[in-house]
C-alpha positions, 0 to 999 in steps of 0.5 A: 500500500505504501509503495502504491502511494510512493509510486503515485507521488513519483508519477505526480512529481515527474509530471510536474517536472515537465510542466515546470521545465516548460515554464522556466525555460532554462536549466535550473538547480531547483529542477535538478534537485527535484529530479534527483529527489524523484529518481534517487530518494523515491525510486532507488531508496524507497520504492525499489527495495520494497518491490524487491522485498515482494519478490519472495511472495510474488507467487501469491496472485495479489502480488504477482503483477504488482511490482511490474505495475508500479515500475511500469507507471513510473517508467511510463511517466518518465518516458512520456515526459522525456526524463529518460532521454536527457543526458543529465538523468542517465545515471540517476535513472539507471536503477529505474531502467534496470527494474523496468 
């Protein structure tokens, strides 16, 4: 349940990054720290370890598709908003790319 909430927070932040990036029109330290927060704090440090802990119980029907769904939502939002294509995000997004 916590993972679903964190996933939705990550998707919302990724969507807002796209909006803010278009509104500011210039490279911004605030946006890069927000991007780092999404990829490092939310995805790498919080969501991926929780999903990894579900690996042992993924044989249960309830949890079988859950990790794929969570990662798919975040990966889809990052792809849709062009975050995975930016050179400065390649290392930050590496754990998400591997999990997808």
